[in-house]
C-alpha positions as CSV (number, residue, x, y, z in Angstrom):
1,M,26.4,-19.7,-34.7
2,S,25.2,-18.3,-38.0
3,K,25.8,-14.6,-38.8
4,K,22.9,-12.2,-38.1
5,T,21.2,-10.9,-41.1
6,K,20.9,-7.2,-41.8
7,G,17.3,-7.2,-40.7
8,Q,18.1,-9.0,-37.5
9,E,20.8,-6.5,-36.7
10,L,18.4,-3.6,-37.4
11,A,15.6,-5.2,-35.3
12,E,18.1,-5.6,-32.4
13,K,19.1,-2.0,-32.7
14,L,15.6,-0.5,-33.1
15,T,13.2,-2.6,-31.2
16,W,12.8,-3.1,-27.4
17,S,10.9,-5.3,-25.0
18,A,11.4,-5.8,-21.2
19,P,13.3,-9.0,-20.6
20,N,12.4,-11.7,-18.1
21,I,14.8,-11.0,-15.2
22,A,15.1,-14.7,-14.2
23,K,16.4,-15.5,-17.7
24,E,18.7,-12.5,-18.1
25,A,19.9,-12.1,-14.5
26,P,19.4,-15.4,-12.6
27,K,21.7,-14.3,-9.9
28,Q,19.1,-11.9,-8.7
29,I,16.7,-14.7,-7.7
30,E,18.4,-15.4,-4.4
31,K,19.0,-11.7,-3.7
32,A,15.3,-11.1,-4.2
33,K,14.3,-14.0,-1.9
34,K,16.5,-12.7,0.8
35,F,15.3,-9.1,0.5
36,C,11.7,-10.2,0.6
37,E,12.0,-11.9,4.0
38,G,12.0,-8.4,5.5
39,Y,9.1,-7.4,3.3
40,K,7.0,-10.4,4.5
41,K,7.7,-9.4,8.1
42,F,6.6,-5.8,7.3
43,L,3.3,-7.1,5.8
44,D,2.6,-9.3,8.9
45,E,3.4,-6.6,11.4
46,G,1.6,-3.8,9.5
47,K,-1.9,-4.7,8.5
48,T,-3.3,-1.3,9.3
49,E,-1.9,2.2,8.6
50,R,-1.2,2.8,12.3
51,E,0.7,-0.5,12.5
52,C,2.8,0.4,9.4
53,V,3.7,3.8,10.9
54,N,4.7,2.2,14.3
55,Y,6.8,-0.4,12.5
56,A,8.4,2.3,10.3
57,V,9.2,4.6,13.2
58,E,10.9,1.7,15.1
59,L,13.0,0.9,12.0
60,L,13.9,4.5,11.4
61,E,15.0,5.2,14.9
62,K,17.2,2.1,14.8
63,N,18.9,3.6,11.8
64,G,19.6,7.0,13.4
65,Y,16.5,9.0,12.5
66,R,15.0,11.4,15.1
67,P,11.8,13.4,15.2
68,F,11.8,16.5,12.9
69,S,11.8,20.0,14.6
70,A,11.1,23.2,12.6
71,D,13.3,25.0,15.2
72,E,16.5,23.0,14.5
73,K,19.1,23.4,11.8
74,Y,20.1,20.4,9.8
75,K,23.2,19.5,7.8
76,P,23.7,17.0,4.9
77,G,23.4,13.5,6.1
78,D,21.0,14.3,9.0
79,K,18.0,12.0,9.2
80,V,14.6,13.0,10.5
81,Y,11.0,11.8,10.5
82,L,7.5,13.3,11.1
83,V,4.4,11.3,12.1
84,N,1.0,12.7,11.1
85,R,-1.7,11.7,13.6
86,G,-0.4,8.2,13.9
87,K,-1.5,7.2,10.4
88,A,1.0,8.8,8.0
89,L,4.7,9.4,8.1
90,I,7.4,11.4,6.3
91,A,11.1,10.5,6.5
92,T,14.0,12.7,5.3
93,T,17.7,12.5,4.7
94,F,19.2,15.9,4.1
95,G,21.2,16.0,0.8
96,Q,24.3,17.6,-0.4
97,E,22.6,20.1,-2.8
98,P,20.9,23.2,-1.4
99,L,17.2,22.9,-0.9
100,E,16.4,25.5,-3.5
101,K,17.4,22.9,-6.1
102,G,14.5,20.8,-5.1
103,V,13.9,17.6,-3.2
104,R,13.4,14.0,-4.3
105,I,9.9,12.8,-3.2
106,N,8.8,9.2,-3.0
107,G,5.2,8.7,-2.0
108,A,3.5,5.4,-1.2
109,H,0.3,4.6,0.6
110,I,-0.1,2.3,3.6
111,D,-3.9,1.9,3.7
112,S,-5.5,-1.0,2.0
113,P,-9.1,-2.2,1.3
114,R,-10.7,-3.7,4.3
115,L,-13.9,-4.0,6.4
116,D,-14.3,-1.2,9.0
117,L,-16.6,-1.7,12.0
118,K,-19.6,0.7,11.9
119,P,-19.8,3.2,14.8
120,N,-22.5,1.0,16.5
121,P,-21.4,-2.4,15.2
122,L,-22.3,-5.1,17.8
123,Y,-25.7,-6.8,17.6
124,E,-27.4,-10.2,18.3
125,K,-29.7,-12.0,15.9
126,D,-31.2,-15.5,16.5
127,E,-28.6,-16.3,19.3
128,M,-25.6,-15.3,17.2
129,A,-23.5,-12.1,17.8
130,Y,-22.2,-10.1,14.9
131,F,-20.3,-6.9,14.0
132,K,-21.8,-4.8,11.3
133,T,-19.1,-3.4,8.9
134,H,-18.7,-0.7,6.3
135,Y,-16.2,-1.7,3.6
136,Y,-13.3,0.6,2.9
137,G,-11.9,1.2,-0.6
138,G,-12.6,-0.8,-3.7
139,I,-13.3,-4.4,-2.9
140,R,-15.1,-7.2,-4.7
141,K,-17.4,-7.9,-1.9
142,Y,-18.0,-11.6,-2.6
143,Q,-14.3,-12.3,-2.0
144,W,-14.6,-11.4,1.6
145,G,-17.0,-14.2,2.6
146,T,-15.6,-17.2,4.5
147,V,-12.2,-15.7,4.8
148,P,-10.5,-15.9,8.3
149,L,-10.4,-12.3,9.6
150,A,-8.4,-10.6,12.3
151,M,-9.5,-7.6,14.4
152,H,-7.1,-4.7,14.5
153,G,-7.6,-1.2,15.8
154,V,-7.5,1.4,18.6
155,V,-10.1,2.4,21.2
156,I,-10.0,5.7,23.1
157,K,-11.9,4.9,26.3
158,K,-14.0,7.4,28.3
159,N,-11.2,8.0,30.7
160,G,-8.8,8.9,27.9
161,E,-6.8,5.8,27.9
162,K,-5.9,4.3,24.5
163,A,-6.3,0.5,24.0
164,T,-4.7,-1.3,21.1
165,I,-6.7,-4.2,19.7
166,C,-5.2,-7.1,17.8
167,I,-7.0,-10.4,17.8
168,G,-6.5,-13.3,15.3
169,E,-2.8,-12.9,14.4
170,K,-1.1,-15.0,17.1
171,E,-1.0,-18.8,17.1
172,G,-4.0,-20.1,19.1
173,E,-6.0,-16.8,19.0
174,P,-9.6,-16.9,17.6
175,V,-10.4,-15.4,14.2
176,F,-13.6,-14.0,12.7
177,C,-15.4,-14.4,9.4
178,V,-18.3,-13.4,7.2
179,T,-20.6,-16.3,6.4
180,D,-21.9,-17.3,3.0
181,L,-24.6,-19.6,1.7
182,L,-24.0,-23.3,0.8
183,P,-24.4,-24.1,-2.9
184,H,-27.5,-26.3,-2.0
185,L,-29.4,-23.2,-0.9
186,S,-27.9,-20.5,-3.1
187,G,-30.2,-20.6,-6.0
188,Q,-31.5,-17.0,-5.6
189,Q,-28.1,-15.6,-4.6
190,D,-26.6,-17.3,-7.7
191,A,-28.9,-15.3,-9.9
192,R,-27.5,-12.0,-8.6
193,P,-24.9,-10.1,-10.6
194,L,-21.4,-11.0,-9.4
195,R,-20.9,-7.6,-7.8
196,E,-23.9,-8.4,-5.6
197,G,-22.8,-11.9,-4.7
198,L,-22.5,-10.5,-1.2
199,K,-24.0,-7.1,-0.6
200,G,-22.5,-4.4,1.6
201,E,-25.0,-5.0,4.4
202,E,-24.4,-8.7,4.3
203,L,-20.7,-8.3,5.2
204,N,-21.5,-9.0,8.9
205,V,-18.7,-10.6,10.9
206,V,-19.5,-13.5,13.2
207,V,-18.4,-12.6,16.8
208,G,-19.8,-15.4,19.0
209,S,-22.5,-17.9,19.7
210,L,-22.4,-18.5,23.5
211,P,-24.7,-16.7,25.9
212,Y,-23.9,-14.9,29.1
213,Q,-25.3,-17.1,31.8
214,D,-28.2,-15.0,33.1
215,E,-31.8,-15.8,32.1
216,E,-32.9,-12.2,32.7
217,V,-30.6,-10.8,30.1
218,K,-32.3,-9.8,26.8
219,E,-29.3,-10.3,24.4
220,P,-27.0,-12.7,26.3
221,V,-24.7,-13.6,23.3
222,K,-24.0,-9.9,22.6
223,L,-23.5,-9.4,26.3
224,L,-20.9,-12.2,26.6
225,A,-19.0,-10.7,23.6
226,L,-19.0,-7.3,25.4
227,D,-17.9,-8.9,28.6
228,L,-14.9,-10.5,26.8
229,L,-13.9,-7.3,25.2
230,H,-14.2,-5.4,28.5
231,E,-12.1,-8.1,30.2
232,Q,-9.4,-7.9,27.6
233,F,-9.4,-4.2,26.7
234,G,-11.5,-2.4,29.4
235,M,-14.0,-1.1,26.8
236,T,-17.8,-0.8,26.8
237,E,-20.3,-0.6,24.0
238,A,-20.1,3.2,24.0
239,D,-16.4,3.0,23.3
240,F,-17.0,1.8,19.8
241,Y,-17.9,5.4,19.0
242,R,-14.4,6.4,20.1
243,A,-12.7,3.6,18.1
244,E,-11.1,2.8,14.8
245,I,-11.4,-1.0,14.3
246,E,-10.6,-2.8,11.1
247,M,-11.3,-6.4,10.1
248,V,-8.5,-7.7,7.8
249,P,-7.5,-11.1,6.5
250,A,-5.8,-13.2,9.2
251,V,-3.5,-14.9,6.6
252,K,0.3,-14.4,7.0
253,A,2.5,-13.3,4.1
254,C,3.9,-16.5,2.4
255,D,5.8,-17.8,-0.5
256,V,3.7,-18.9,-3.5
257,G,4.6,-21.5,-6.1
258,L,6.8,-24.5,-6.1
259,D,9.7,-22.2,-7.0
260,R,8.9,-19.8,-4.2
261,S,9.1,-17.0,-6.8
262,M,6.1,-15.0,-5.6
263,I,4.7,-13.6,-2.4
264,G,1.0,-14.0,-1.4
265,A,-0.4,-11.7,1.2
266,Y,-3.1,-9.1,2.1
267,G,-2.3,-5.4,1.7
268,Q,0.5,-5.5,-0.9
269,D,-1.3,-2.6,-2.6
270,D,0.4,-0.5,-1.6
271,R,2.6,-1.6,1.3
272,I,4.8,-3.2,-1.3
273,C,5.9,0.2,-2.4
274,A,5.9,1.6,1.1
275,Y,8.4,-1.0,2.3
276,T,10.7,-0.6,-0.7
277,A,10.6,3.2,-0.4
278,L,11.3,3.0,3.3
279,M,14.3,0.7,2.8
280,A,15.7,2.9,0.0
281,E,15.3,5.9,2.3
282,I,17.2,4.1,5.1
283,D,20.0,2.7,2.8
284,V,20.9,5.9,1.0
285,K,23.3,7.5,3.5
286,E,24.4,10.6,1.6
287,P,21.8,11.5,-1.1
288,V,22.6,14.3,-3.6
289,Y,19.2,15.9,-3.0
290,T,17.2,16.0,0.2
291,T,14.8,13.1,0.3
292,V,11.1,13.2,1.3
293,T,9.8,9.6,1.7
294,I,6.0,9.6,2.3
295,L,4.0,6.8,3.7
296,T,0.5,8.2,3.5
297,D,-3.1,7.2,4.4
298,K,-6.5,7.3,2.7
299,E,-5.4,6.7,-0.9
300,E,-7.9,4.0,-1.4
301,I,-10.8,6.4,-0.8
302,G,-9.4,9.4,-2.7
303,S,-6.6,10.5,-0.4
304,E,-9.2,12.5,1.7
305,G,-8.9,13.8,5.2
306,N,-5.9,15.3,7.1
307,T,-3.8,12.1,6.8
308,G,-4.3,11.8,3.0
309,L,-2.4,13.5,0.2
310,A,-5.4,15.7,-0.7
311,S,-4.6,17.6,2.5
312,D,-1.6,20.0,2.9
313,Y,0.4,18.1,5.4
314,V,3.2,17.2,2.9
315,K,3.3,20.7,1.5
316,N,3.4,22.1,5.1
317,Y,6.4,19.8,5.9
318,I,8.3,20.9,2.8
319,E,7.5,24.5,3.6
320,D,9.0,23.9,7.0
321,L,12.1,22.6,5.3
322,A,12.2,25.7,3.0
323,D,11.8,28.0,6.0
324,L,14.9,26.5,7.5
325,S,16.8,27.5,4.4
326,G,15.1,30.9,4.1
327,I,13.6,30.3,0.7
328,P,10.1,30.2,-0.7
329,V,8.5,26.8,-0.7
330,R,7.3,27.3,-4.3
331,R,10.9,27.4,-5.4
332,V,11.6,24.0,-3.7
333,L,8.5,22.4,-5.2
334,R,9.1,23.7,-8.7
335,N,12.5,22.1,-8.8
336,S,11.5,18.8,-7.2
337,I,10.7,15.4,-8.7
338,C,8.3,12.8,-7.3
339,L,7.9,9.1,-7.8
340,S,4.3,8.3,-7.0
341,S,5.0,4.8,-5.8
342,D,2.0,2.6,-6.4
343,V,1.2,-0.7,-7.9
344,N,-0.2,-1.6,-11.3
345,A,-2.2,-4.5,-12.5
346,A,0.0,-7.3,-13.8
347,Y,-1.1,-9.1,-16.9
348,D,-3.2,-12.2,-15.9
349,P,-3.2,-14.9,-18.6
350,G,-6.4,-16.3,-17.1
351,F,-8.3,-13.1,-17.8
352,S,-6.4,-11.7,-20.8
353,D,-9.4,-10.1,-22.5
354,V,-9.3,-7.0,-20.2
355,Y,-5.6,-6.3,-20.9
356,D,-3.7,-4.9,-23.9
357,P,-0.8,-7.3,-24.0
358,R,1.6,-4.8,-25.7
359,N,0.9,-2.2,-23.0
360,S,0.6,-4.3,-19.8
361,C,3.2,-5.0,-17.1
362,Y,4.2,-8.6,-16.3
363,L,5.6,-10.5,-13.3
364,N,9.3,-11.0,-13.3
365,K,10.1,-8.1,-15.7
366,G,10.9,-5.5,-13.0
367,C,9.3,-2.4,-11.6
368,V,6.6,-0.8,-13.7
369,L,6.7,2.9,-14.9
370,T,3.1,4.1,-15.4
371,K,3.0,7.3,-17.5
372,Y,-0.6,8.0,-16.7
373,T,-3.5,6.3,-14.9
374,G,-7.1,7.6,-14.8
375,A,-10.1,6.2,-16.6
376,R,-11.0,6.0,-20.2
377,G,-9.9,9.4,-21.6
378,K,-7.2,9.7,-18.9
379,S,-9.8,11.3,-16.5
380,G,-8.4,12.0,-13.1
381,S,-4.8,11.3,-14.2
382,N,-1.4,12.9,-13.9
383,D,0.2,12.4,-17.4
384,A,3.9,12.6,-16.9
385,G,5.9,14.6,-19.5
386,A,8.4,13.2,-21.9
387,E,11.3,15.0,-20.2
388,L,10.5,13.4,-16.8
389,M,10.0,10.0,-18.4
390,A,13.4,10.3,-20.0
391,K,15.1,11.3,-16.8
392,V,13.6,8.5,-14.7
393,I,14.3,5.9,-17.3
394,A,17.9,7.1,-17.5
395,I,18.3,6.9,-13.8
396,M,17.1,3.2,-13.8
397,E,19.1,2.2,-16.8
398,D,22.3,3.8,-15.4
399,A,21.8,1.8,-12.2
400,G,21.1,-1.5,-14.1
401,V,17.5,-1.6,-12.8
402,Y,15.1,-3.8,-14.6
403,W,12.0,-1.8,-15.6
404,Q,8.9,-2.0,-17.8
405,A,6.0,0.2,-18.7
406,G,2.3,-0.6,-18.5
407,E,-1.2,0.7,-18.4
408,L,-4.1,-0.4,-16.1
409,G,-5.9,-2.6,-18.6
410,K,-7.6,-1.8,-21.9
411,V,-8.7,1.8,-22.4
412,D,-12.4,1.3,-21.8
413,A,-12.1,-1.7,-19.4
414,G,-12.0,0.5,-16.3
415,G,-9.2,2.5,-14.7
416,G,-7.9,3.8,-11.5
417,G,-5.8,6.6,-9.8
418,T,-2.9,7.2,-7.5
419,I,-1.6,10.1,-5.5
420,A,0.3,11.4,-8.5
421,K,-2.1,14.1,-9.6
422,L,-2.2,15.5,-6.0
423,V,1.6,15.9,-5.9
424,A,1.7,17.2,-9.4
425,A,-0.8,19.9,-8.4
426,L,1.9,21.3,-6.1
427,D,3.9,22.1,-9.3
428,V,6.1,19.0,-8.9
429,D,7.1,16.8,-11.8
430,T,5.5,13.4,-11.0
431,V,5.3,9.9,-12.4
432,D,4.0,6.6,-11.1
433,L,6.5,3.8,-10.5
434,G,5.7,0.6,-8.6
435,V,5.2,-3.2,-8.7
436,P,3.0,-5.3,-10.8
437,I,0.3,-7.1,-8.8
438,L,-2.0,-10.0,-9.5
439,S,-5.5,-10.2,-7.8
440,M,-5.1,-6.6,-6.7
441,H,-7.5,-5.4,-4.0
442,S,-8.4,-9.0,-3.0
443,P,-7.8,-10.5,0.4
444,F,-4.7,-12.4,-1.0
445,E,-2.6,-10.5,-3.6
446,L,0.4,-11.9,-5.5
447,S,3.7,-10.2,-6.4
448,S,7.0,-11.3,-7.8
449,K,10.1,-11.2,-5.6
450,L,12.2,-10.1,-8.5
451,D,9.9,-7.1,-9.1
452,V,10.1,-6.2,-5.4
453,L,13.9,-6.2,-5.5
454,N,14.1,-4.1,-8.6
455,T,11.6,-1.6,-7.3
456,Y,13.8,-1.1,-4.2
457,R,16.8,-0.7,-6.5
458,A,14.9,1.9,-8.6
459,F,14.0,3.9,-5.5
460,K,17.6,3.8,-4.2
461,A,18.9,4.9,-7.6
462,F,16.4,7.7,-7.7
463,Y,17.7,9.0,-4.3
464,Q,21.4,8.6,-5.3
465,S,21.0,10.3,-8.7
466,K,22.3,13.8,-9.6
């Protein structure tokens, strides 16, 4: 091998770029594939925020966690969890350092874009029965036509009983779908702007086509659908007003590519960070600082409501922790660090014009550190300080974690936000860290298994760090 020139040596010393993990650390490939088998199961079992919470609670309890009580005293190594209204969760392992030195917060969201049933959804038109829907979160509406959908949710019946609904996930069960026009008749629709390829009021889900056998019934197809729902779940039409029912893609999480290097699934934004955060929480037995792992709701619509991070439920929880130690919560928060664990848009070679290649994240280069999100002039963003960036990067590099940095596309191409600014508003140093995703917010998103593994390793290193 020829000797390096002075310029080559200087470039090696002064320049940096994120390496491809598969080239630099090929031994991680099999480790990533093995780790992601559990992740795929999590995606299949948790297609709604309620299901994610139920799955997480089961996993936590198997690993020694018990419900948190503000009336108990805890010691280092104790493990507790708190469920907020069935749709958000906090898990904690008490650390070696006193609480006044702060906690280590890791917050991911478990809600994803979907089609929610309207309060009065069921109707019949021209001998077909449909559900009317109201889309939730940022979707490209045209992508939801002709996709097999499953029906998930809960119904609180008039007598107070709760019925859990899940249709379309098991082998042999029926699925649902939104219809679309055939190309032979779509001339007028084709002239619409892409964002109106399917309009919100056209996202109506096909429920059935057979009538109830009674000539005197005005809407027999609708009635048969109601009869089947009543037979299976004991519900009536009025019970839709006491329900939360979501239509989500019926597809299972699966490997993508001949090399099986990627995962394709619905809801990876942001259950990909929720799973890796949860596993890091469970696997760190004796953290230096007390951990606060948050799986939260409503991020896709601005973190609103009492199960979203715009509410005080996380602050109240940390205040309960502070009260146990007899210190003001503000002292705990001021000394805390938070990873706002959310995905970023992976560079897509097929649509490269909306990305800045030098400031984008890529598949197979590790977890992505996002200093700021927001739109255009960083509107609506938490902009992490240099000191925090240095600390988080040092934690990852000391642990041998593969990481990269990225923005959400070109400056004026769009933008987005996370829970980061909401946690930062509590006087907590906060930065975004997550996984690059292709086809984000679509019914079938793509991620790299190597990136999933290194995100888990980053979260674990964060919890183990001094």
